[in-house]
C-alpha positions in Angstrom: -18.0 11.1 -29.6 -16.6 14.4 -29.1 -18.2 15.1 -25.2 -17.2 18.8 -26.1 -19.0 19.6 -29.2 -22.2 17.2 -28.3 -22.5 18.8 -25.3 -22.6 22.4 -26.5 -24.8 21.2 -29.1 -27.4 19.6 -26.7 -27.3 23.0 -24.9 -28.0 25.1 -28.4 -30.9 22.7 -29.0 -32.2 23.0 -26.0 -32.3 27.0 -26.0 -33.8 26.4 -29.6 -36.8 24.3 -28.4 -36.8 27.8 -25.3 -36.5 24.3 -22.4 -34.5 25.4 -19.1 -31.8 22.9 -18.0 -34.2 22.5 -15.2 -37.8 22.1 -17.2 -35.2 19.3 -19.6 -33.8 17.7 -15.9 -37.4 17.0 -15.3 -38.3 15.4 -18.4 -35.2 13.0 -18.6 -35.8 12.4 -15.0 -32.1 13.4 -14.0 -30.8 16.4 -12.7 -30.6 19.7 -13.2 -26.6 19.5 -12.6 -26.6 16.3 -14.9 -28.3 18.4 -17.8 -25.2 20.8 -16.9 -22.0 18.4 -17.1 -24.0 17.4 -20.3 -23.6 20.8 -22.2 -20.5 21.5 -20.1 -18.8 18.5 -21.9 -18.3 16.7 -18.9 -19.8 13.3 -19.6 -22.4 12.1 -21.9 -25.8 10.8 -21.2 -26.0 7.4 -20.8 -27.1 5.4 -23.7 -30.8 4.7 -22.5 -31.3 9.0 -22.8 -30.7 8.9 -26.0 -34.0 8.6 -27.3 -35.8 10.4 -24.8 -33.2 13.4 -25.2 -33.7 13.6 -28.9 -37.0 13.5 -28.7 -37.4 16.4 -26.4 -34.9 18.5 -29.0 -36.2 17.6 -31.5 -33.0 16.0 -33.1 -32.5 12.2 -34.5 -29.8 10.2 -33.2 -27.3 10.6 -36.0 -27.6 14.6 -35.6 -26.7 13.6 -31.6 -24.0 12.1 -32.1 -22.5 13.8 -34.5 -22.9 17.2 -32.1 -24.0 18.8 -35.0 -27.3 18.7 -37.9 -26.8 16.0 -40.5 -27.2 16.8 -43.5 -29.3 14.3 -46.0 -26.0 13.7 -48.3 -23.4 12.7 -45.3 -26.4 11.0 -43.1 -25.3 7.2 -44.9 -21.8 8.0 -43.7 -22.2 9.7 -40.0 -24.1 6.9 -39.6 -22.1 4.4 -39.4 -18.9 6.3 -38.1 -21.3 7.3 -35.3 -22.2 3.7 -34.6 -18.1 2.5 -34.2 -17.7 5.6 -31.7 -20.6 4.9 -29.6 -19.9 1.1 -29.5 -15.7 2.3 -28.8 -17.8 4.6 -25.7 -19.7 2.1 -24.4 -16.4 -0.1 -24.9 -14.6 2.8 -22.7 -17.5 3.3 -20.5 -17.7 -0.6 -19.3 -13.9 -1.4 -18.8 -14.0 1.9 -16.5 -16.1 0.9 -14.5 -14.9 -3.1 -14.4 -11.4 -1.3 -13.3 -13.2 0.4 -10.3 -15.0 -2.7 -9.2 -11.6 -4.4 -9.9 -9.8 -1.9 -7.1 -12.7 -1.8 -4.6 -12.2 -5.9 -4.4 -8.3 -5.4 -4.0 -9.1 -2.9 -1.4 -11.4 -4.4 0.1 -9.8 -7.8 0.3 -6.4 -6.0 1.8 -9.0 -4.5 4.6 -10.6 -7.3 5.1 -7.4 -9.3 5.5 -5.2 -6.6 7.5 -8.7 -6.3 9.9 -8.9 -9.8 10.1 -5.0 -9.6 11.4 -5.3 -6.3 13.9 -9.1 -7.5 15.2 -9.3 -10.6 16.1 -6.5 -12.8 18.4 -4.6 -15.3 17.3 -6.2 -18.0 19.5 -9.1 -17.1 17.2 -9.8 -19.1 13.8 -11.9 -16.4 12.7 -8.4 -14.5 11.9 -7.0 -17.1 9.5 -10.6 -17.4 7.9 -11.3 -13.4 7.3 -7.9 -13.8 5.8 -8.4 -16.1 3.3 -11.5 -14.5 2.1 -9.4 -10.9 1.7 -6.9 -13.3 0.0 -9.4 -14.4 -3.0 -11.1 -10.9 -2.6 -7.5 -9.4 -3.4 -6.6 -12.1 -6.3 -10.1 -11.9 -8.1 -9.2 -7.8 -8.1 -5.7 -8.3 -9.3 -6.8 -11.2 -12.1 -9.7 -8.5 -12.8 -7.3 -5.5 -13.4 -5.0 -7.2 -15.8 -8.1 -8.3 -18.6 -7.3 -11.4 -19.7 -9.7 -12.9 -21.8 -8.2 -16.6 -21.6 -9.7 -18.4 -19.0 -7.0 -21.0 -18.5 -4.1 -18.0 -18.2 -6.8 -16.4 -15.4 -7.5 -19.3 -13.6 -3.1 -19.7 -13.7 -2.8 -16.7 -12.7 -5.6 -16.7 -10.1 -3.5 -19.5 -8.2 0.2 -17.9 -8.5 -1.6 -14.5 -7.1 -3.2 -16.7 -4.2 -0.3 -18.7 -3.7 2.0 -15.7 -3.6 -0.2 -14.0 -0.8 -1.2 -17.0 1.1 3.2 -17.1 1.3 3.4 -14.0 2.3 0.2 -14.3 5.4 2.3 -17.8 6.5 5.8 -16.2 7.0 4.2 -13.0 8.8 2.5 -15.6 11.3 5.9 -17.7 11.4 7.6 -14.1 12.2 4.9 -13.7 14.5 4.7 -17.0 16.7 8.7 -16.5 16.7 8.9 -13.3 18.0 5.8 -12.3 19.5 5.5 -15.7 21.0 2.1 -16.2 19.8 -0.2 -19.0 18.7 -0.2 -19.4 14.4 -3.7 -18.3 12.3 -2.5 -21.0 10.2 -3.1 -24.2 11.9 -5.1 -27.2 11.0 -4.6 -29.1 14.6 -5.2 -27.6 17.9 -4.5 -30.0 21.0 -4.4 -29.6 24.6 -2.2 -32.0 26.9 -1.6 -31.0 30.5 0.6 -28.0 30.7 1.5 -27.9 27.0 -0.9 -26.6 23.4 0.6 -28.2 20.4 -0.3 -26.1 17.4 -0.4 -28.3 13.9 0.5 -25.3 10.7 1.5 -26.4 7.2 4.9 -26.1 7.6 6.0 -26.4 11.9 4.4 -27.3 15.1 4.5 -24.6 17.8 4.5 -26.4 21.2 3.3 -23.4 24.3 4.8 -24.6 27.5 3.2 -23.9 30.4 1.0 -22.0 28.9 -1.2 -19.1 30.9 1.9 -19.4 33.9 4.7 -16.9 34.4 7.4 -19.2 33.2 5.5 -19.7 29.5 7.3 -20.1 26.9 6.8 -21.7 22.8 9.2 -23.8 20.5 9.0 -24.2 17.4 10.2 -27.0 15.4 9.6 -29.0 12.1 6.5 -31.0 11.8 6.2 -34.4 13.5 4.1 -35.8 15.4 4.1 -36.9 18.6 1.6 -39.5 20.7 0.0 -37.9 23.3 2.4 -39.0 26.0 5.2 -37.7 24.4 3.2 -34.3 24.4 2.7 -34.9 27.8 6.0 -35.9 28.9 7.7 -32.4 26.2 8.0 -29.6 28.3 9.1 -31.8 31.4 
């Protein structure tokens, strides 16, 4: 549909009916600025307003969608053309809204993940919980924006993007533990025995020796299960 042509036609019909933009806006339950946007071709009326608008302007739906008065001979041809154009317009509008929602999910997911890392201390389990929630939202947004129709491809891509994003977070967490000497965010077990705190993560173990003391230090090792007695003597 030609928005500019339809907009000029709306303005022309409104003036013929001797109705101001404000009066038409009140009758349709919209703002006069909205009427101005229609007439300037900036956007189109919602589909739900097509019929009420036509009633106010004393025109047919065919006239409105064509942006001109349609004679009887062309009516059927124009009607079919306008139906196709309306479907295309609606599809584009839905796609646009869907993309906006997808971008919001992506940005909101990133914001949650970054905020969780920056706001919550690494000892808090909330940092990992909110980070994972953020990654899920980010992943859903990415898959939505790709506009893939087959469900199994969507599911596969969600797994790929989720694992990729989690891999980045886990690597960042490891660097933070190693260089900044902080507790890992993504840990499965936290055990305190004597003067050592043991953090078990999916890929490595962290031992915080002499915690909260001046001579506190961190040790990172490969995953290995240690007994309580081994933990007690680990930092000696």
